[in-house]
N, CA, C and O atoms as a GROMACS GRO file, in nm:
protein
  356
    1MET      N    1   2.973  -1.379   0.250
    1MET     CA    2   2.837  -1.426   0.260
    1MET      C    3   2.757  -1.394   0.133
    1MET      O    4   2.665  -1.468   0.099
    2LEU      N    5   2.792  -1.288   0.066
    2LEU     CA    6   2.719  -1.251  -0.055
    2LEU      C    7   2.720  -1.362  -0.158
    2LEU      O    8   2.618  -1.391  -0.220
    3LEU      N    9   2.835  -1.424  -0.174
    3LEU     CA   10   2.847  -1.531  -0.273
    3LEU      C   11   2.788  -1.663  -0.224
    3LEU      O   12   2.752  -1.748  -0.305
    4SER      N   13   2.779  -1.680  -0.094
    4SER     CA   14   2.730  -1.807  -0.042
    4SER      C   15   2.582  -1.805  -0.004
    4SER      O   16   2.524  -1.909   0.029
    5THR      N   17   2.519  -1.688  -0.008
    5THR     CA   18   2.378  -1.677   0.025
    5THR      C   19   2.293  -1.705  -0.098
    5THR      O   20   2.316  -1.647  -0.204
    6SER      N   21   2.196  -1.792  -0.084
    6SER     CA   22   2.109  -1.824  -0.197
    6SER      C   23   2.013  -1.708  -0.225
    6SER      O   24   1.990  -1.623  -0.139
    7ASP      N   25   1.958  -1.706  -0.345
    7ASP     CA   26   1.859  -1.604  -0.380
    7ASP      C   27   1.738  -1.612  -0.288
    7ASP      O   28   1.685  -1.510  -0.245
    8ALA      N   29   1.696  -1.734  -0.257
    8ALA     CA   30   1.580  -1.753  -0.170
    8ALA      C   31   1.607  -1.697  -0.030
    8ALA      O   32   1.520  -1.633   0.029
    9ASP      N   33   1.727  -1.721   0.024
    9ASP     CA   34   1.761  -1.668   0.156
    9ASP      C   35   1.766  -1.515   0.154
    9ASP      O   36   1.720  -1.450   0.248
   10SER      N   37   1.821  -1.458   0.048
   10SER     CA   38   1.826  -1.312   0.036
   10SER      C   39   1.686  -1.254   0.029
   10SER      O   40   1.658  -1.152   0.094
   11ARG      N   41   1.598  -1.316  -0.047
   11ARG     CA   42   1.458  -1.268  -0.057
   11ARG      C   43   1.388  -1.279   0.078
   11ARG      O   44   1.310  -1.191   0.115
   12ASP      N   45   1.415  -1.386   0.151
   12ASP     CA   46   1.355  -1.402   0.284
   12ASP      C   47   1.397  -1.287   0.376
   12ASP      O   48   1.314  -1.232   0.449
   13VAL      N   49   1.524  -1.252   0.374
   13VAL     CA   50   1.575  -1.143   0.458
   13VAL      C   51   1.505  -1.012   0.423
   13VAL      O   52   1.461  -0.940   0.512
   14VAL      N   53   1.495  -0.982   0.294
   14VAL     CA   54   1.430  -0.859   0.250
   14VAL      C   55   1.281  -0.862   0.283
   14VAL      O   56   1.226  -0.762   0.330
   15ASP      N   57   1.216  -0.975   0.259
   15ASP     CA   58   1.073  -0.986   0.288
   15ASP      C   59   1.044  -0.966   0.436
   15ASP      O   60   0.946  -0.901   0.472
   16ILE      N   61   1.128  -1.021   0.522
   16ILE     CA   62   1.107  -1.008   0.666
   16ILE      C   63   1.134  -0.867   0.714
   16ILE      O   64   1.051  -0.808   0.783
   17ASN      N   65   1.248  -0.811   0.678
   17ASN     CA   66   1.287  -0.679   0.729
   17ASN      C   67   1.212  -0.564   0.665
   17ASN      O   68   1.161  -0.476   0.735
   18LEU      N   69   1.205  -0.562   0.535
   18LEU     CA   70   1.140  -0.451   0.465
   18LEU      C   71   0.990  -0.475   0.454
   18LEU      O   72   0.910  -0.386   0.483
   19GLY      N   73   0.952  -0.594   0.410
   19GLY     CA   74   0.810  -0.626   0.398
   19GLY      C   75   0.740  -0.625   0.532
   19GLY      O   76   0.626  -0.581   0.543
   20GLY      N   77   0.808  -0.674   0.635
   20GLY     CA   78   0.749  -0.675   0.768
   20GLY      C   79   0.720  -0.535   0.820
   20GLY      O   80   0.613  -0.510   0.875
   21ALA      N   81   0.815  -0.444   0.803
   21ALA     CA   82   0.795  -0.305   0.847
   21ALA      C   83   0.680  -0.240   0.772
   21ALA      O   84   0.599  -0.169   0.830
   22PHE      N   85   0.673  -0.265   0.642
   22PHE     CA   86   0.565  -0.210   0.560
   22PHE      C   87   0.430  -0.265   0.604
   22PHE      O   88   0.333  -0.190   0.619
   23ASN      N   89   0.422  -0.395   0.624
   23ASN     CA   90   0.295  -0.458   0.662
   23ASN      C   91   0.247  -0.413   0.799
   23ASN      O   92   0.128  -0.392   0.819
   24VAL      N   93   0.338  -0.399   0.895
   24VAL     CA   94   0.299  -0.353   1.028
   24VAL      C   95   0.246  -0.210   1.021
   24VAL      O   96   0.146  -0.178   1.086
   25CYS      N   97   0.311  -0.126   0.943
   25CYS     CA   98   0.265   0.012   0.927
   25CYS      C   99   0.126   0.014   0.864
   25CYS      O  100   0.038   0.088   0.909
   26ARG      N  101   0.106  -0.065   0.762
   26ARG     CA  102  -0.024  -0.070   0.693
   26ARG      C  103  -0.134  -0.119   0.788
   26ARG      O  104  -0.244  -0.065   0.788
   27VAL      N  105  -0.104  -0.221   0.868
   27VAL     CA  106  -0.203  -0.272   0.963
   27VAL      C  107  -0.235  -0.165   1.068
   27VAL      O  108  -0.352  -0.148   1.104
   28ALA      N  109  -0.134  -0.094   1.115
   28ALA     CA  110  -0.155   0.009   1.217
   28ALA      C  111  -0.248   0.119   1.167
   28ALA      O  112  -0.329   0.171   1.244
   29VAL      N  113  -0.237   0.154   1.041
   29VAL     CA  114  -0.320   0.260   0.985
   29VAL      C  115  -0.467   0.219   0.982
   29VAL      O  116  -0.555   0.302   1.002
   30PHE      N  117  -0.494   0.091   0.957
   30PHE     CA  118  -0.632   0.046   0.942
   30PHE      C  119  -0.694  -0.010   1.069
   30PHE      O  120  -0.813  -0.041   1.070
   31GLN      N  121  -0.618  -0.023   1.176
   31GLN     CA  122  -0.672  -0.076   1.301
   31GLN      C  123  -0.743   0.036   1.378
   31GLN      O  124  -0.690   0.146   1.389
   32PRO      N  125  -0.863   0.010   1.432
   32PRO     CA  126  -0.934   0.113   1.508
   32PRO      C  127  -0.854   0.165   1.628
   32PRO      O  128  -0.861   0.284   1.659
   33LEU      N  129  -0.778   0.079   1.694
   33LEU     CA  130  -0.700   0.124   1.810
   33LEU      C  131  -0.591   0.222   1.770
   33LEU      O  132  -0.552   0.307   1.850
   34ALA      N  133  -0.542   0.210   1.649
   34ALA     CA  134  -0.436   0.301   1.604
   34ALA      C  135  -0.487   0.445   1.596
   34ALA      O  136  -0.407   0.538   1.599
   35ARG      N  137  -0.615   0.462   1.587
   35ARG     CA  138  -0.669   0.597   1.575
   35ARG      C  139  -0.662   0.675   1.707
   35ARG      O  140  -0.678   0.797   1.708
   36LEU      N  141  -0.638   0.605   1.817
   36LEU     CA  142  -0.621   0.672   1.945
   36LEU      C  143  -0.483   0.737   1.953
   36LEU      O  144  -0.470   0.848   2.004
   37ASN      N  145  -0.384   0.669   1.905
   37ASN     CA  146  -0.247   0.722   1.903
   37ASN      C  147  -0.200   0.714   1.759
   37ASN      O  148  -0.178   0.605   1.707
   38ARG      N  149  -0.183   0.824   1.695
   38ARG     CA  150  -0.156   0.826   1.552
   38ARG      C  151  -0.008   0.829   1.518
   38ARG      O  152   0.029   0.869   1.407
   39SER      N  153   0.075   0.789   1.609
   39SER     CA  154   0.219   0.780   1.582
   39SER      C  155   0.255   0.637   1.545
   39SER      O  156   0.209   0.542   1.609
   40ILE      N  157   0.336   0.621   1.442
   40ILE     CA  158   0.388   0.491   1.403
   40ILE      C  159   0.539   0.503   1.407
   40ILE      O  160   0.598   0.579   1.330
   41ILE      N  161   0.603   0.430   1.497
   41ILE     CA  162   0.748   0.438   1.513
   41ILE      C  163   0.810   0.306   1.470
   41ILE      O  164   0.780   0.201   1.526
   42ASN      N  165   0.896   0.313   1.372
   42ASN     CA  166   0.965   0.197   1.320
   42ASN      C  167   1.106   0.195   1.381
   42ASN      O  168   1.186   0.284   1.353
   43ILE      N  169   1.136   0.095   1.463
   43ILE     CA  170   1.268   0.082   1.523
   43ILE      C  171   1.361   0.022   1.418
   43ILE      O  172   1.336  -0.088   1.368
   44VAL      N  173   1.467   0.092   1.385
   44VAL     CA  174   1.557   0.048   1.279
   44VAL      C  175   1.696   0.022   1.334
   44VAL      O  176   1.725   0.049   1.451
   45SER      N  177   1.782  -0.032   1.251
   45SER     CA  178   1.915  -0.073   1.291
   45SER      C  179   2.021   0.018   1.231
   45SER      O  180   2.004   0.069   1.120
   46ALA      N  181   2.129   0.038   1.303
   46ALA     CA  182   2.242   0.115   1.249
   46ALA      C  183   2.304   0.044   1.130
   46ALA      O  184   2.376   0.105   1.051
   47THR      N  185   2.276  -0.084   1.117
   47THR     CA  186   2.328  -0.162   1.004
   47THR      C  187   2.279  -0.105   0.872
   47THR      O  188   2.349  -0.114   0.771
   48GLY      N  189   2.159  -0.048   0.871
   48GLY     CA  190   2.107   0.012   0.749
   48GLY      C  191   2.187   0.134   0.704
   48GLY      O  192   2.186   0.168   0.586
   49THR      N  193   2.255   0.199   0.797
   49THR     CA  194   2.335   0.316   0.765
   49THR      C  195   2.480   0.279   0.738
   49THR      O  196   2.541   0.328   0.643
   50HIS      N  197   2.535   0.191   0.821
   50HIS     CA  198   2.678   0.160   0.814
   50HIS      C  199   2.708   0.026   0.750
   50HIS      O  200   2.819   0.004   0.700
   51GLY      N  201   2.613  -0.065   0.750
   51GLY     CA  202   2.633  -0.197   0.691
   51GLY      C  203   2.721  -0.287   0.775
   51GLY      O  204   2.794  -0.240   0.863
   52ASN      N  205   2.713  -0.414   0.749
   52ASN     CA  206   2.798  -0.514   0.812
   52ASN      C  207   2.867  -0.592   0.702
   52ASN      O  208   2.808  -0.619   0.597
   53VAL      N  209   2.988  -0.628   0.724
   53VAL     CA  210   3.063  -0.704   0.625
   53VAL      C  211   2.991  -0.835   0.597
   53VAL      O  212   2.961  -0.911   0.690
   54GLY      N  213   2.964  -0.861   0.471
   54GLY     CA  214   2.904  -0.987   0.431
   54GLY      C  215   2.754  -0.996   0.447
   54GLY      O  216   2.696  -1.104   0.428
   55GLN      N  217   2.689  -0.887   0.480
   55GLN     CA  218   2.544  -0.892   0.500
   55GLN      C  219   2.475  -0.789   0.411
   55GLN      O  220   2.404  -0.701   0.461
   56ALA      N  221   2.495  -0.800   0.282
   56ALA     CA  222   2.442  -0.701   0.188
   56ALA      C  223   2.290  -0.696   0.190
   56ALA      O  224   2.232  -0.588   0.196
   57SER      N  225   2.224  -0.811   0.184
   57SER     CA  226   2.077  -0.810   0.179
   57SER      C  227   2.018  -0.760   0.311
   57SER      O  228   1.916  -0.689   0.309
   58TYR      N  229   2.078  -0.794   0.423
   58TYR     CA  230   2.029  -0.747   0.552
   58TYR      C  231   2.045  -0.595   0.562
   58TYR      O  232   1.952  -0.524   0.601
   59SER      N  233   2.164  -0.546   0.527
   59SER     CA  234   2.190  -0.402   0.535
   59SER      C  235   2.098  -0.323   0.443
   59SER      O  236   2.046  -0.219   0.482
   60ALA      N  237   2.078  -0.373   0.322
   60ALA     CA  238   1.991  -0.305   0.227
   60ALA      C  239   1.846  -0.303   0.276
   60ALA      O  240   1.777  -0.202   0.264
   61SER      N  241   1.800  -0.414   0.331
   61SER     CA  242   1.661  -0.418   0.379
   61SER      C  243   1.642  -0.328   0.500
   61SER      O  244   1.536  -0.268   0.515
   62ARG      N  245   1.741  -0.319   0.587
   62ARG     CA  246   1.731  -0.231   0.704
   62ARG      C  247   1.735  -0.085   0.661
   62ARG      O  248   1.667  -0.001   0.720
   63ALA      N  249   1.815  -0.054   0.559
   63ALA     CA  250   1.818   0.084   0.507
   63ALA      C  251   1.682   0.121   0.450
   63ALA      O  252   1.633   0.231   0.473
   64GLY      N  253   1.621   0.030   0.376
   64GLY     CA  254   1.489   0.055   0.322
   64GLY      C  255   1.385   0.074   0.431
   64GLY      O  256   1.297   0.159   0.419
   65ALA      N  257   1.395  -0.004   0.537
   65ALA     CA  258   1.300   0.007   0.648
   65ALA      C  259   1.317   0.140   0.722
   65ALA      O  260   1.220   0.193   0.776
   66SER      N  261   1.438   0.194   0.725
   66SER     CA  262   1.460   0.321   0.794
   66SER      C  263   1.410   0.440   0.711
   66SER      O  264   1.373   0.543   0.767
   67VAL      N  265   1.410   0.427   0.580
   67VAL     CA  266   1.366   0.535   0.492
   67VAL      C  267   1.215   0.530   0.467
   67VAL      O  268   1.153   0.633   0.441
   68SER      N  269   1.157   0.412   0.475
   68SER     CA  270   1.015   0.393   0.444
   68SER      C  271   0.921   0.488   0.518
   68SER      O  272   0.833   0.545   0.453
   69PRO      N  273   0.935   0.509   0.649
   69PRO     CA  274   0.841   0.601   0.716
   69PRO      C  275   0.846   0.743   0.661
   69PRO      O  276   0.742   0.808   0.649
   70SER      N  277   0.964   0.791   0.627
   70SER     CA  278   0.972   0.928   0.575
   70SER      C  279   0.910   0.939   0.437
   70SER      O  280   0.856   1.044   0.401
   71ARG      N  281   0.917   0.833   0.359
   71ARG     CA  282   0.856   0.834   0.225
   71ARG      C  283   0.705   0.825   0.232
   71ARG      O  284   0.637   0.878   0.144
   72SER      N  285   0.651   0.759   0.333
   72SER     CA  286   0.505   0.746   0.345
   72SER      C  287   0.444   0.857   0.430
   72SER      O  288   0.322   0.867   0.440
   73ARG      N  289   0.527   0.940   0.490
   73ARG     CA  290   0.478   1.044   0.581
   73ARG      C  291   0.382   1.141   0.513
   73ARG      O  292   0.280   1.177   0.571
   74THR      N  293   0.413   1.183   0.390
   74THR     CA  294   0.329   1.280   0.321
   74THR      C  295   0.187   1.228   0.302
   74THR      O  296   0.090   1.298   0.330
   75LYS      N  297   0.176   1.105   0.256
   75LYS     CA  298   0.043   1.048   0.233
   75LYS      C  299  -0.031   1.022   0.364
   75LYS      O  300  -0.150   1.050   0.374
   76LEU      N  301   0.039   0.969   0.464
   76LEU     CA  302  -0.027   0.935   0.590
   76LEU      C  303  -0.059   1.058   0.674
   76LEU      O  304  -0.152   1.055   0.755
   77ARG      N  305   0.015   1.165   0.656
   77ARG     CA  306  -0.012   1.288   0.732
   77ARG      C  307  -0.153   1.340   0.702
   77ARG      O  308  -0.220   1.393   0.790
   78ARG      N  309  -0.197   1.323   0.578
   78ARG     CA  310  -0.334   1.364   0.542
   78ARG      C  311  -0.439   1.290   0.622
   78ARG      O  312  -0.550   1.340   0.642
   79LYS      N  313  -0.405   1.169   0.667
   79LYS     CA  314  -0.497   1.089   0.746
   79LYS      C  315  -0.474   1.105   0.896
   79LYS      O  316  -0.539   1.039   0.977
   80GLY      N  317  -0.381   1.194   0.933
   80GLY     CA  318  -0.355   1.222   1.073
   80GLY      C  319  -0.250   1.136   1.139
   80GLY      O  320  -0.237   1.138   1.262
   81PHE      N  321  -0.174   1.060   1.062
   81PHE     CA  322  -0.069   0.974   1.118
   81PHE      C  323   0.068   1.039   1.101
   81PHE      O  324   0.090   1.117   1.008
   82ALA      N  325   0.158   1.007   1.191
   82ALA     CA  326   0.294   1.061   1.186
   82ALA      C  327   0.394   0.946   1.195
   82ALA      O  328   0.445   0.918   1.304
   83PRO      N  329   0.424   0.880   1.082
   83PRO     CA  330   0.523   0.772   1.087
   83PRO      C  331   0.665   0.827   1.098
   83PRO      O  332   0.697   0.930   1.039
   84THR      N  333   0.748   0.759   1.174
   84THR     CA  334   0.888   0.798   1.188
   84THR      C  335   0.970   0.674   1.218
   84THR      O  336   0.916   0.567   1.245
   85SER      N  337   1.100   0.689   1.214
   85SER     CA  338   1.186   0.576   1.250
   85SER      C  339   1.284   0.623   1.358
   85SER      O  340   1.319   0.740   1.366
   86SER      N  341   1.325   0.529   1.441
   86SER     CA  342   1.416   0.557   1.549
   86SER      C  343   1.526   0.452   1.550
   86SER      O  344   1.499   0.332   1.545
   87LYS      N  345   1.650   0.499   1.556
   87LYS     CA  346   1.764   0.408   1.553
   87LYS      C  347   1.832   0.409   1.691
   87LYS      O  348   1.883   0.513   1.734
   88PRO      N  349   1.834   0.294   1.760
   88PRO     CA  350   1.903   0.287   1.890
   88PRO      C  351   2.052   0.315   1.872
   88PRO      O  352   2.111   0.282   1.769
   89THR      N  353   2.110   0.376   1.972
   89THR     CA  354   2.254   0.404   1.965
   89THR      C  355   2.334   0.299   2.035
   89THR      O  356   2.457   0.307   2.039
   0.00000   0.00000   0.00000
């Protein structure tokens, strides 16, 4: 799939999986309702850890989405938020 996937399709996958997780987190921080419950939980896929054959862009974007909450935790903790990720088994 790596050789048969167009650049545009690969960018779409990354934009949806990684960009989507980032945008939802950003919206949650600025929404008044989010201030009632300051937890942000990003549901991630085991594919980000183990990968799937032929799905490089999907696996990479899921890995980024699983790491993103821990990287933003320091900054958001100052504002009272606790972002985390959870991977179903």
